[in-house]
Backbone bond lengths (Angstrom), bond angles and torsions (degrees), N, CA, C in turn:
res aa  C-N    CA-C-N  psi(-1)  N-CA   C-N-CA  omega(-1)  CA-C   N-CA-C  phi
1 M - - - 1.599 - - 1.542 108.80 -
2 T 1.270 115.24 153.26 1.456 122.13 177.16 1.594 110.58 -77.30
3 V 1.241 116.02 135.26 1.385 119.88 179.20 1.626 105.24 -100.51
4 K 1.269 121.35 122.57 1.357 127.69 -174.49 1.673 107.93 -94.46
5 I 1.261 114.84 124.51 1.458 123.98 -179.19 1.491 107.96 -117.39
6 K 1.418 117.17 129.07 1.442 124.39 173.61 1.502 104.53 -112.82
7 V 1.300 121.64 132.56 1.361 126.21 172.93 1.519 110.02 -123.82
8 Y 1.303 112.70 117.58 1.518 120.04 -178.80 1.502 106.12 -95.19
9 S 1.346 111.49 123.74 1.560 117.08 177.40 1.472 113.74 -151.26
10 D 1.357 110.11 171.87 1.501 113.46 179.51 1.541 102.30 -131.27
11 Y 1.316 117.49 145.69 1.437 125.66 -177.56 1.474 115.10 -63.59
12 V 1.387 122.18 -16.46 1.468 122.48 179.11 1.559 107.31 -105.09
13 C 1.315 116.34 13.64 1.532 116.79 177.73 1.524 104.38 -98.44
14 P 1.425 118.03 120.67 1.476 122.02 -179.13 1.510 108.63 -71.36
15 F 1.311 122.05 -33.68 1.422 123.10 179.90 1.637 111.42 -67.43
16 C 1.286 113.94 -26.00 1.444 117.32 178.33 1.651 105.90 -71.28
17 F 1.234 117.38 -39.34 1.455 126.00 179.04 1.561 106.32 -60.03
18 L 1.386 111.75 -53.38 1.403 117.89 -175.97 1.462 115.06 -64.93
19 A 1.415 116.15 -23.23 1.530 120.58 -172.76 1.536 106.83 -78.13
20 E 1.296 123.41 -19.63 1.390 124.14 -175.77 1.546 113.24 -59.80
21 Q 1.316 117.37 -45.78 1.500 119.81 -177.30 1.547 113.22 -62.74
22 P 1.229 121.22 -49.84 1.522 119.09 177.08 1.574 111.82 -61.32
23 L 1.241 114.53 -40.69 1.530 117.33 177.73 1.513 113.40 -59.19
24 A 1.380 113.26 -47.80 1.478 118.16 178.55 1.575 113.45 -62.61
25 E 1.346 115.41 -34.80 1.417 119.69 174.46 1.534 113.12 -69.75
26 A 1.304 114.95 -33.82 1.563 119.29 -174.28 1.557 110.14 -78.47
27 I 1.310 118.86 -26.61 1.443 118.88 179.50 1.502 112.89 -93.76
28 K 1.345 118.37 -2.84 1.397 122.50 -175.59 1.575 108.25 -58.72
29 G 1.310 117.94 127.39 1.474 122.44 175.42 1.568 112.33 74.50
30 K 1.361 115.45 13.97 1.449 120.13 -176.88 1.580 105.48 -117.58
31 D 1.294 115.74 148.94 1.486 123.29 175.97 1.548 105.62 -81.02
32 A 1.387 112.60 79.88 1.392 118.46 -179.58 1.606 108.91 -133.56
33 V 1.315 111.70 149.66 1.459 119.20 -175.20 1.589 103.86 -130.67
34 V 1.409 114.10 124.12 1.478 121.84 -178.73 1.467 108.54 -103.09
35 E 1.277 118.25 135.54 1.413 122.86 172.42 1.534 108.11 -125.38
36 W 1.263 119.80 123.51 1.460 128.11 -179.36 1.638 108.67 -80.76
37 M 1.208 118.82 122.15 1.514 125.87 -179.46 1.469 112.40 -105.49
38 P 1.300 120.69 128.98 1.416 124.11 179.47 1.552 116.09 -72.74
39 Y 1.284 116.06 136.45 1.447 120.56 176.93 1.563 105.91 -149.11
40 E 1.380 114.62 125.92 1.463 118.09 -178.62 1.560 106.60 -100.91
41 L 1.303 114.12 121.70 1.527 114.20 179.89 1.499 112.03 -71.88
42 R 1.408 113.82 -41.51 1.392 118.61 178.78 1.561 113.54 -128.06
43 P 1.298 117.03 73.93 1.509 118.98 -174.77 1.545 111.51 -64.86
44 Y 1.336 116.09 152.98 1.405 118.06 174.58 1.476 112.27 -58.51
45 P 1.447 119.53 136.29 1.400 123.50 24.03 1.639 106.30 -111.06
46 N 1.338 117.16 26.53 1.533 120.56 175.98 1.553 107.10 -64.93
47 E 1.309 111.35 144.74 1.520 116.50 176.90 1.550 107.83 -66.09
48 T 1.292 117.22 140.66 1.406 121.42 170.89 1.501 111.00 -92.46
49 L 1.415 121.24 167.17 1.379 125.76 -174.17 1.581 111.20 -78.15
50 K 1.324 114.32 155.30 1.524 118.63 174.91 1.570 104.92 -112.16
51 P 1.356 112.66 131.58 1.390 117.98 -179.32 1.524 115.03 -60.18
52 E 1.405 115.22 -21.22 1.543 119.76 -174.02 1.508 104.93 -89.35
53 G 1.337 119.80 -0.86 1.480 125.79 -178.75 1.498 112.85 -70.76
54 H 1.336 120.97 152.37 1.408 120.90 176.85 1.550 115.77 -62.75
55 Y 1.386 113.86 -36.84 1.566 117.76 -175.40 1.535 104.43 -64.69
56 L 1.268 126.51 -52.52 1.483 124.66 -174.50 1.507 112.00 -67.80
57 Q 1.356 118.31 -40.67 1.461 120.75 174.07 1.526 115.47 -57.04
58 S 1.366 115.23 -45.94 1.386 121.13 175.93 1.562 117.94 -65.67
59 T 1.328 111.19 -39.19 1.478 113.80 175.14 1.481 116.86 -65.60
60 W 1.332 110.21 -41.71 1.530 116.31 -178.53 1.571 106.59 -67.76
61 K 1.334 117.18 -46.48 1.485 119.44 -177.12 1.547 112.91 -60.49
62 Q 1.285 114.88 -41.89 1.495 121.77 -173.53 1.479 115.39 -88.05
63 S 1.485 121.28 -28.63 1.428 121.12 -174.97 1.566 110.19 -129.25
64 V 1.274 120.13 -47.53 1.544 120.32 -169.03 1.574 109.19 -68.24
65 Y 1.276 115.26 -53.75 1.491 119.19 -174.78 1.567 109.89 -65.06
66 P 1.386 119.25 -46.96 1.477 111.18 179.89 1.542 114.01 -65.72
67 M 1.324 116.09 -34.11 1.416 114.27 178.54 1.578 111.42 -64.43
68 A 1.394 117.14 -44.69 1.408 123.35 -176.13 1.535 111.33 -60.97
69 D 1.350 111.81 -35.46 1.559 119.81 175.62 1.533 110.58 -63.42
70 R 1.350 116.31 -47.19 1.412 121.86 -179.72 1.582 113.05 -61.35
71 M 1.355 112.20 -29.83 1.470 117.29 -172.58 1.581 107.75 -95.00
72 G 1.290 114.10 -14.19 1.536 119.77 176.27 1.501 106.95 77.32
73 I 1.281 117.66 39.85 1.507 124.26 -178.72 1.503 111.47 -115.50
74 H 1.303 120.08 123.87 1.509 121.44 177.32 1.627 107.98 -75.98
75 I 1.300 113.48 127.64 1.445 121.87 174.60 1.458 110.15 -152.66
76 V 1.356 112.36 147.77 1.578 117.95 -179.15 1.550 106.07 -135.94
77 L 1.289 112.19 151.36 1.474 117.26 173.92 1.595 105.32 -77.75
78 P 1.319 119.04 110.78 1.369 124.15 -173.87 1.606 107.25 -61.82
79 K 1.328 112.02 142.01 1.525 120.73 178.74 1.568 110.01 -84.21
80 V 1.277 118.95 4.92 1.405 118.31 -177.82 1.581 107.62 -69.28
81 S 1.275 123.46 114.99 1.377 129.93 -171.28 1.487 116.48 -127.59
82 P 1.404 121.97 127.44 1.504 122.56 -13.90 1.435 108.97 -62.80
83 Q 1.381 113.08 173.44 1.503 121.12 177.09 1.503 109.73 -64.46
84 P 1.347 116.36 142.77 1.525 116.46 -175.86 1.585 107.50 -72.49
85 Y 1.392 107.29 155.33 1.509 118.68 168.85 1.540 99.80 -73.91
86 T 1.369 110.89 151.34 1.500 117.38 -177.27 1.522 115.56 -111.71
87 H 1.344 116.25 7.98 1.471 117.05 179.34 1.502 116.70 -58.12
88 L 1.375 115.62 -41.76 1.385 120.81 175.52 1.443 118.88 -60.96
89 A 1.387 109.82 -42.02 1.517 116.76 177.62 1.533 110.12 -62.77
90 F 1.390 112.76 -41.69 1.505 115.18 178.44 1.486 113.97 -73.88
91 E 1.290 120.41 -24.77 1.465 117.53 172.93 1.574 108.13 -65.87
92 G 1.386 114.74 -35.94 1.377 121.09 179.06 1.505 110.24 -66.48
93 Y 1.351 115.26 -30.91 1.578 119.89 -179.97 1.463 105.55 -66.56
94 Q 1.366 123.21 -37.21 1.496 119.89 179.79 1.445 110.34 -66.59
95 Y 1.410 119.90 -34.97 1.397 117.28 176.90 1.550 110.04 -70.57
96 A 1.287 117.40 -40.32 1.469 120.30 179.89 1.575 116.24 -65.42
97 K 1.272 114.40 -27.39 1.468 126.12 175.62 1.460 108.79 -74.24
98 E 1.367 118.76 -47.17 1.410 122.55 170.10 1.546 114.02 -54.38
99 K 1.250 122.82 -33.34 1.410 126.95 177.07 1.537 112.66 -88.55
100 G 1.335 121.87 8.79 1.404 120.41 -176.12 1.480 119.39 72.45
101 K 1.366 116.38 17.86 1.432 120.73 -179.52 1.501 113.68 -120.42
102 G 1.386 115.54 26.82 1.428 115.97 -172.66 1.607 114.43 -67.30
103 S 1.357 115.08 -41.75 1.498 114.61 -178.53 1.549 110.47 -68.07
104 E 1.360 121.25 -33.03 1.419 126.35 -173.33 1.568 102.92 -75.41
105 Y 1.244 118.97 -41.56 1.499 122.20 178.70 1.521 111.52 -66.14
106 N 1.286 120.32 -40.17 1.498 122.90 -176.43 1.515 106.52 -70.35
107 D 1.348 116.11 -37.11 1.565 114.47 -179.58 1.535 106.73 -71.50
108 R 1.414 122.85 -36.83 1.361 121.11 -178.70 1.496 116.57 -69.61
109 M 1.334 114.39 -23.92 1.524 116.59 178.82 1.524 105.90 -75.50
110 L 1.269 120.19 -51.50 1.415 125.85 176.88 1.538 112.86 -54.96
111 R 1.218 119.10 -45.59 1.547 118.47 175.78 1.560 110.56 -65.72
112 A 1.274 118.30 -43.92 1.408 122.67 -178.92 1.576 113.82 -55.28
113 F 1.248 112.29 -40.77 1.438 120.56 -179.31 1.598 112.69 -76.59
114 F 1.386 113.81 -49.60 1.463 118.66 -163.91 1.541 111.42 -98.88
115 Q 1.369 116.88 -5.01 1.453 119.21 172.16 1.506 112.15 -120.76
116 E 1.332 117.32 -28.42 1.431 119.30 -174.02 1.589 113.27 -115.52
117 E 1.383 115.63 -0.81 1.400 118.40 175.95 1.417 118.26 58.46
118 Q 1.272 118.76 32.54 1.482 127.82 -179.61 1.430 110.19 -84.89
119 D 1.335 117.59 144.07 1.445 127.36 -179.86 1.543 112.42 -80.80
120 I 1.319 119.37 86.24 1.404 127.03 -176.41 1.524 114.32 -73.17
121 G 1.378 116.73 9.71 1.326 115.72 169.67 1.576 116.17 -104.86
122 D 1.373 111.65 5.85 1.495 124.18 179.98 1.547 111.29 -97.02
123 I 1.350 114.02 125.16 1.525 112.90 -175.09 1.541 109.54 -63.71
124 E 1.268 122.20 -31.08 1.514 121.67 -175.82 1.491 103.99 -68.13
125 V 1.342 119.16 -44.00 1.547 119.93 178.76 1.511 109.91 -62.20
126 L 1.275 115.77 -48.59 1.538 121.85 177.89 1.428 114.77 -50.97
127 T 1.312 113.78 -51.41 1.492 123.98 178.54 1.613 111.87 -54.63
128 K 1.264 114.65 -49.76 1.395 120.43 -176.83 1.490 110.34 -63.45
129 L 1.304 116.41 -43.93 1.533 123.91 178.52 1.603 109.30 -63.35
130 A 1.269 113.77 -42.35 1.536 115.81 176.80 1.510 110.67 -62.32
131 G 1.303 119.73 -40.95 1.423 117.38 175.13 1.631 115.91 -64.43
132 E 1.336 114.50 -30.26 1.387 118.73 171.34 1.500 118.20 -58.04
133 V 1.263 118.54 -30.07 1.444 125.07 175.90 1.597 114.32 -93.81
134 G 1.228 115.45 3.54 1.370 120.92 175.00 1.458 120.09 94.70
135 L 1.360 112.63 16.73 1.499 120.08 174.81 1.616 111.58 -82.48
136 D 1.335 117.30 155.62 1.407 118.77 174.09 1.426 108.53 -78.12
137 E 1.328 115.78 115.65 1.472 123.40 -178.86 1.540 115.99 -58.68
138 T 1.268 113.69 -42.69 1.541 115.58 -177.16 1.566 108.41 -66.42
139 E 1.365 115.37 -48.39 1.423 120.29 178.14 1.496 114.05 -60.85
140 Y 1.343 116.79 -42.06 1.443 122.57 176.72 1.556 113.06 -57.85
141 R 1.380 111.33 -52.15 1.476 116.47 -177.56 1.537 109.78 -60.13
142 Q 1.314 113.15 -43.80 1.424 114.10 -179.52 1.574 118.72 -61.93
143 A 1.400 110.22 -31.28 1.482 118.58 174.02 1.490 113.24 -64.50
144 L 1.413 110.39 -33.61 1.528 112.14 178.15 1.409 116.39 -79.36
145 E 1.364 113.36 -35.75 1.491 120.08 179.90 1.548 111.89 -66.87
146 T 1.344 113.72 -37.86 1.427 114.98 175.92 1.452 120.20 -90.55
147 R 1.329 116.46 3.53 1.436 128.56 -178.73 1.447 108.65 54.21
148 R 1.202 124.50 43.78 1.356 132.55 -177.81 1.637 113.01 -56.80
149 Y 1.336 112.95 -39.41 1.459 120.39 -177.55 1.616 111.55 -103.95
150 K 1.239 113.70 18.04 1.453 117.20 177.30 1.556 114.60 -57.88
151 E 1.296 111.77 -48.09 1.484 118.29 178.97 1.518 112.46 -63.66
152 A 1.329 116.09 -44.85 1.570 119.58 179.28 1.526 108.76 -57.17
153 H 1.375 113.16 -46.64 1.435 115.83 -177.52 1.519 113.34 -67.58
154 Q 1.293 120.49 -36.25 1.489 125.60 172.90 1.553 108.80 -59.64
155 K 1.280 114.36 -45.23 1.552 116.87 -177.44 1.553 108.10 -65.79
156 A 1.395 117.15 -32.00 1.393 118.37 -177.74 1.507 109.76 -74.44
157 L 1.365 118.96 -33.23 1.486 125.81 177.30 1.516 106.86 -66.59
158 E 1.373 117.06 -46.34 1.377 123.75 179.81 1.592 113.40 -55.09
159 H 1.326 110.27 -46.28 1.535 117.15 174.06 1.551 110.24 -55.77
160 A 1.282 114.72 -49.04 1.504 123.16 -169.43 1.485 105.64 -64.81
161 Y 1.351 116.93 -49.96 1.475 119.09 -169.76 1.532 111.37 -77.34
162 N 1.270 118.14 -36.68 1.500 122.34 -167.41 1.541 112.38 -112.02
163 E 1.393 121.05 -36.88 1.463 117.12 -174.18 1.541 105.10 -93.79
164 A 1.412 118.96 -52.19 1.508 115.31 177.29 1.494 114.99 -82.13
165 D 1.339 119.58 -1.94 1.406 123.26 170.96 1.506 111.52 57.17
166 I 1.329 118.05 45.28 1.558 120.85 179.65 1.472 103.84 -82.86
167 T 1.389 113.81 137.70 1.410 119.98 -179.42 1.514 109.12 -127.23
168 A 1.330 119.34 -3.49 1.483 120.53 -173.84 1.567 104.94 -161.30
169 V 1.302 116.88 149.42 1.494 120.48 174.40 1.475 113.28 -128.88
170 P 1.319 113.21 149.99 1.332 131.25 4.39 1.448 111.29 -76.69
171 T 1.384 116.33 146.80 1.545 122.02 169.82 1.467 107.33 -124.75
172 F 1.307 118.25 136.70 1.417 123.29 178.86 1.513 108.33 -112.87
173 I 1.333 110.97 133.42 1.553 113.79 166.29 1.579 109.17 -115.45
174 I 1.221 113.39 106.69 1.506 120.49 -177.18 1.610 108.82 -104.99
175 G 1.233 116.24 99.34 1.438 117.73 -177.71 1.533 104.38 71.66
176 D 1.401 109.67 -122.35 1.503 118.67 178.82 1.572 110.75 -94.68
177 T 1.270 120.59 3.46 1.525 124.65 -172.11 1.516 105.90 -105.23
178 K 1.321 112.55 131.02 1.435 125.24 179.53 1.517 109.33 -119.44
179 I 1.265 115.20 121.02 1.583 118.47 176.45 1.485 109.81 -138.79
180 S 1.335 114.84 146.84 1.503 122.54 -178.53 1.446 110.74 -112.00
181 G 1.384 113.75 152.65 1.419 115.73 179.98 1.528 115.16 93.01
182 I 1.339 118.34 149.85 1.394 123.41 177.66 1.507 111.42 -59.56
183 R 1.314 120.25 136.85 1.517 123.60 -173.63 1.564 108.34 -129.46
184 S 1.239 113.95 153.13 1.505 120.86 177.83 1.531 112.50 -71.70
185 K 1.315 115.45 165.17 1.363 117.07 177.17 1.615 113.53 -61.82
186 A 1.351 107.36 -42.93 1.526 115.53 179.54 1.592 108.91 -57.16
187 T 1.182 116.67 -47.62 1.514 119.71 179.56 1.466 112.22 -58.13
188 L 1.450 115.84 -52.87 1.426 116.89 -179.66 1.505 114.11 -62.22
189 E 1.473 119.32 -35.00 1.428 124.92 177.14 1.506 108.89 -60.76
190 Q 1.320 117.89 -44.17 1.417 122.16 -174.90 1.552 112.15 -64.92
191 I 1.357 111.38 -37.93 1.569 115.17 -178.74 1.532 108.01 -72.67
192 I 1.332 119.59 -42.87 1.479 125.52 176.88 1.472 108.90 -58.50
193 N 1.349 120.15 -48.37 1.492 118.21 179.97 1.434 115.34 -63.62
194 E 1.413 114.61 -31.66 1.444 117.51 179.84 1.507 109.16 -73.37
195 E 1.338 118.45 -33.05 1.461 120.47 177.69 1.611 110.14 -69.59
196 I 1.394 117.70 -34.46 1.390 119.54 179.43 1.584 108.22 -69.17
197 N 1.270 117.23 -44.00 1.494 119.90 174.80 1.482 113.21 -59.12
198 R 1.289 116.70 -41.01 1.475 121.05 179.89 1.478 108.93 -63.64
199 Q 1.293 120.90 -42.63 1.505 127.67 -179.81 1.542 105.34 -63.77
200 D 1.306 118.14 -40.27 1.495 115.91 -178.30 1.569 112.30 -68.13
201 R 1.344 111.90 -33.07 1.415 116.52 -175.76 1.446 107.81 -72.72
202 D 1.344 120.69 -32.82 1.481 127.10 -176.66 1.519 113.31 -81.28
203 F 1.327 117.98 -11.19 1.387 121.66 -177.86 1.468 112.09 -65.69
204 P 1.392 121.51 127.31 1.502 124.47 -169.36 1.463 106.94 -80.68
205 E 1.399 119.28 80.68 1.460 119.30 -177.42 1.569 108.17 -79.25
206 G 1.340 115.58 154.89 1.383 120.57 -179.75 1.532 119.52 93.51
207 M 1.367 113.52 -6.72 1.419 118.56 -176.48 1.556 108.05 -71.01
208 A 1.403 112.89 141.74 1.558 114.67 -179.57 1.454 110.55 -162.57
209 C 1.249 117.52 161.20 1.533 124.22 174.72 1.340 113.68 -95.73
210 G 1.374 125.42 145.24 1.342 130.41 178.44 1.554 110.58 -117.14
211 V 1.398 116.60 179.13 1.471 119.65 -179.61 1.551 109.94 -66.56
212 D 1.320 121.31 -17.78 1.454 119.37 -177.78 1.528 107.52 -99.43
213 G 1.370 118.34 8.82 1.418 116.57 172.00 1.602 109.44 120.00
214 C 1.446 109.92 -177.02 1.490 113.22 178.79 1.403 112.06 -110.77
């Protein structure tokens, strides 16, 4: 049976970017489906963080860069200041998901910000990136300018904040298991395997129809 995995993340969260690799390795060869779920850490009109600020400088020096080095992943603290709001990028994600390009789009946004220091709050930048993953740039740009997916994105945030009770990202929901924070390939594999075994145990074996009906 297919294991469903939901990953709640924000495009300005470095640990969300680093979490992609071990997850991809953990699901390799398994019957698993990953759905990326929007979560805004600092939605408008809250102030976003500045890369020159002490908080970000300290976090990256003490945690982000050492972890990325151990994982062999290139990442930089983007110089975009202040950090962009991500609602437009996420509205674009709703469009991309509708077109069957959700995972590719999600990965491109994270790489654009954390490896190329692109401003993913700018419509021009977002439109170019959307085109790079095979989306129609004219249609995509129009969707952002008219805010066509604003309601869909707001519903996704409502779900994350209130229904799923997400308080930090990345957060993984693997079957019935919910865990927060970046996790190793081994940890994710263990949880996925446990979910596969649980599904096998819950399978209603022996069900059959007889001459008198079902």
